[in-house]
C-alpha positions as CSV (number, residue, x, y, z in Angstrom):
1,X,61.0,67.2,12.2
2,X,64.5,65.9,12.8
3,X,65.4,62.1,13.8
4,X,68.6,60.9,15.3
5,X,69.2,57.2,14.8
6,X,72.0,55.5,16.7
7,X,73.5,52.1,15.7
8,X,76.6,50.0,16.7
9,X,75.9,49.1,20.2
10,X,76.3,45.8,21.8
11,X,78.3,43.4,24.1
12,X,82.1,43.5,23.8
13,X,85.0,42.2,25.9
14,X,87.1,44.4,27.9
15,X,89.8,45.9,25.5
16,X,87.6,45.5,22.6
17,X,86.2,48.2,20.3
18,X,82.8,49.3,19.1
19,X,81.9,52.0,16.5
20,X,78.7,54.0,17.3
21,X,76.9,55.7,14.4
22,X,74.2,58.6,14.6
23,X,72.3,59.3,11.3
24,X,70.4,62.6,11.3
25,X,67.5,62.8,8.9
26,X,64.6,65.2,8.3
27,X,64.5,69.1,7.1
28,X,68.0,70.0,8.0
29,X,69.8,72.9,7.0
30,X,73.0,72.5,9.1
31,X,74.3,70.7,12.1
32,X,76.1,72.9,14.4
33,X,77.4,70.3,16.8
34,X,77.1,66.7,17.4
35,X,77.6,64.8,20.8
36,X,77.5,61.5,22.6
37,X,76.1,61.4,26.1
38,X,76.1,58.0,28.1
39,X,73.9,57.0,31.3
40,X,74.9,53.9,33.5
41,X,72.2,52.5,35.9
42,X,71.8,54.8,38.9
43,X,74.0,57.4,37.2
44,X,73.3,60.7,35.9
45,X,73.7,61.3,32.1
46,X,77.2,62.5,31.4
47,X,78.9,64.2,28.1
48,X,81.3,61.7,26.6
49,X,82.3,63.7,23.5
50,X,81.2,66.4,21.3
51,X,82.4,67.9,18.2
52,X,81.4,71.4,16.6
53,X,80.8,72.3,13.0
54,X,84.2,73.8,13.0
55,X,85.8,70.6,13.9
56,X,86.8,71.0,17.5
57,X,86.4,68.2,19.9
58,X,85.9,67.8,23.6
59,X,86.1,64.7,25.5
60,X,85.5,63.6,29.1
61,X,88.8,62.8,30.8
62,X,87.9,59.1,31.4
63,X,87.7,58.5,27.7
64,X,90.5,60.7,26.3
65,X,92.8,58.7,24.2
66,X,90.3,55.8,23.9
67,X,87.4,57.4,22.3
68,X,87.4,59.5,18.9
69,X,84.2,61.4,17.8
70,X,84.0,62.2,14.2
71,X,81.3,63.5,11.7
72,X,80.6,63.1,8.0
73,X,78.8,66.4,7.1
74,X,78.0,65.1,3.7
75,X,75.8,62.2,5.3
76,X,74.7,64.1,8.4
77,X,76.1,61.3,10.4
78,X,78.3,61.2,13.6
79,X,80.5,58.6,14.7
80,X,82.0,57.5,18.0
81,X,85.0,55.1,17.6
82,X,85.5,53.4,21.1
83,X,88.8,51.5,21.8
84,X,90.2,49.8,24.9
85,X,86.8,49.5,26.3
86,X,86.5,48.8,29.9
87,X,83.5,47.7,32.1
88,X,83.1,51.2,33.4
89,X,82.2,52.1,29.8
90,X,78.9,50.2,30.0
91,X,76.0,52.4,29.6
92,X,73.4,53.5,27.1
93,X,74.8,55.9,24.9
94,X,72.9,58.9,23.3
95,X,73.4,60.9,20.4
96,X,72.5,64.5,20.4
97,X,72.8,67.2,17.8
98,X,72.2,71.0,17.6
99,X,70.4,71.1,14.4
100,X,69.1,74.2,12.4
101,X,66.2,73.4,10.0
102,X,64.2,75.3,7.5
103,X,62.2,76.5,10.4
104,X,64.2,76.7,13.7
105,X,67.3,75.7,15.6
106,X,67.0,73.2,18.4
107,X,68.7,70.2,20.0
108,X,67.7,66.7,19.4
109,X,68.3,63.4,20.8
110,X,68.5,59.8,19.7
111,X,66.7,56.8,21.4
112,X,70.1,55.4,22.8
113,X,72.0,52.4,22.0
114,X,73.3,49.9,24.8
115,X,77.0,49.2,25.2
116,X,78.0,46.4,27.4
117,X,81.5,45.7,28.3
118,X,81.9,42.3,30.0
119,X,83.8,39.2,30.0
């Protein structure tokens, strides 16, 4: 009933920037929180950043000061602006959203978008 579609990943040199987008669609009444996770090969999936409906944000320590999470409630879209990217940021990035539909509330995941930081 709800789909999350990520975009904006790609290959970037160290020090570069990327902006990820996550568009939610379906029978959405409200999006309570949105977040971004990432998973590098051989590693567990980790929370990168999260924002609540009230506007509070949380970042993992390694991205503080470099990444910014925002959302456009009118468009049901979330964003992750990533600056000063480093090779250790290379991973598949997943969008997640805690969504209330006309039927129930649940957590949804996107399909993932690859971010590769390399010279």
